C-alpha positions, 0 to 999 in steps of 0.5 A, a space after each residue: 500500500 502507499 505512503 498515503 492509502 496508509 494514511 488515509 486509513 489512519 485517517 478514517 482509524 482516528 475519525 471513528 476511534 473519537 467518535 467513541 467505536 469499538 475497535 473491531 469496527 475501526 479494523 474491520 473498516 480500516 484494516 489497522 492492526 488491532 494493537 495500534 488500535 489499542 494505543 490511538 484510543 488512549 492516547 485519544 480518550 485517557 484509557 483503554 477501550 471497552 472490551 466485549 463483542 457488538 452485537 450479533 443481529 443490532 435488531 435485538 438491542 431495541 426494546 423498545 418504542 422510544 429505541 426503535 425512533 432513534 434508529 429509525 430515525 438514524 438508519 432513514 439519514 443514514 438510507 439517503 447518505 448512503 444511496 442506493 448501495 444502502 443494501 450493497 455494501 456499508 458504506 462507513 463515511 455515510 454512517 460517519 454524516 448520518 450519524 453526526 446528523 442524528 446527533 444534531 437533529 437529537 442533543 441535546 442528548 442523542 440516545 444512539 451511539 456511533 457502535 449502535 448506529 453502525 449495527 444498524 448501518 450494517 444490519 442494512 446492509 445484509 437483510 435482517 433490518 429494514 426500513 418501512 413507511 407508515 401508510 397513516 404518517 408516512 414516516 420512515 420507521 425500522 423494524 429487525 427479525 430480531 426485535 420482540 417489537 411488532 414490526 408497526 409503525 412506533 410512532 403511531 404507538 408512542 402519539 396514538 390519534 385518538 380518532 380525531 382526524 386531521 390533527 398533525 402527528 408530528 409536530 416538529 421543534 422550531 429549529 427543525 421546521 425553520 431552515 438553518 440558520 448558518 451553513 454548517 447546519 444547511 450543510 448538515 441538512 442538504 443529501 450529497 449530490 444537491 445545490 444549497 
């Protein structure tokens, strides 16, 4: 490999480790050796990386409707940034961008860490999870073959209409409904390939 290629892989590894990605995920995505990744993690965070395995199937970790909502928000963003290759390969750059945007949308406390986001992206690729569109509220939501939850829209389950027709199903916070105030926020809101 060339020096530039090695530097790009190392840069990606640092980017992932800063997001507290597991060493096994970073190794898989970059090919950088695990011992080197452990040293990098220690330098970045002041302690060694956590041990343990990543979930074999991510949907099994989604136990509540709120978790399903958060997983679905990330998955919908990932779908936008990964594009048509979503089911063919895991696009790590798209996963990073989607997770960063997810963090901006759900600040101050997003509930989905980067490791969980990576597992969702992986499950979308292998087909154990999928995004569906709700016919009632028209929002995209995530379902997983391994989830104990019924494969239904979590938004509708959490916020039933109660028989009232014509009322909005989901009200966006004022900050999300208004156009982006600065160039950085506008860049995050614009999917790749579209002009701002």
